[in-house]
N, C-alpha and C positions, 0 to 999 in steps of 0.2 A: 512634568512628564505627560505626554499625550496618552490617551486611552485607546488601545487597539480595538477595533471592531472586528468580530469574526467574519470571515469571508465564507458565506454559506455556499457559494457556487463552487469554491475549491473543495469544501467538505463533501458536497454532493457528488462531485466527480470521483473523489477518492472512495466514497462509499459504493459508487457504481462499479468501480474496478473490483472491489472486494465481493460485491454481489455477483458479478460475472464469474469470479472464481468459484463461488458456491454453486452457481448454476451449472458450471462445467462439471463439478463433482457430482451433482444430482443427476446429470444426464450421462454419467459414466464416460465422460471424455477422458483422453489421456491426461496424466498429471501435468505434462508440460504446458497445457493450456493455462493452468493456474500460474505457471512461470511467465507466460507471455503477458497475462494480465498484470502480474506483479511488475514486470519490466515497464509496462505502460504507466503503472502507478508511480514507479520510481522516476520515470521521465517527467511526469506531471509534478511530482513532489519537488524535484530539483528546479524545475522552471518556476513554479509558483512561489518558491521560498528562496530564490536566488539572492535577494538582498539580505535576508536574514542569515543565510549561510555565510555570506561574506562578512557579516558583522561578528561572527564567532572568531575568537582569537586563533591565529594560524596554528599554534601548537596544539590546540584542543579540537580543531576542525576534523581531522581524520577519525578521531574516536567518536565524535558526535555524529558524523555522517555514517560511520559503521554501525553505530547503535540504531540509528534510524532505518538503515537498510535491513538490518536484522529483524527489526520489529515489523517492517512492511512484509518481509518474506514470511515471517511467522504468522502474521494475520492472514495472509493468503493461503498458507498451508492449512491453517485451522478452518478457514472458510471452505476450502476444497474438501477437507475431511468431513466437516459437518454436512456439506452437500451430498457427499457420498452416503453418509448414514441416512439422511432424509430420503434420498433416491433409492435406497434399498441395496446399494452396492457396498459389500463388506469385504 
């Protein structure tokens, strides 16, 4: 079995999307900005992991993708909320 090396560029892009959601919260931007950044993150996630997604068994694929999308949305919501707290918006 080959050892997978982590792709730091993919991780950096995903962290940047989450950071932008936090900045949107800190700058008191509307909540849907976090949704836009989350959609960008989802698009990047799907593209960067397309081979891995196709390797998942077809009967398990919807549940795994749904779990991943829920986690991405939750992380962006938390980042936006923390940004709002840091920015003084309550």
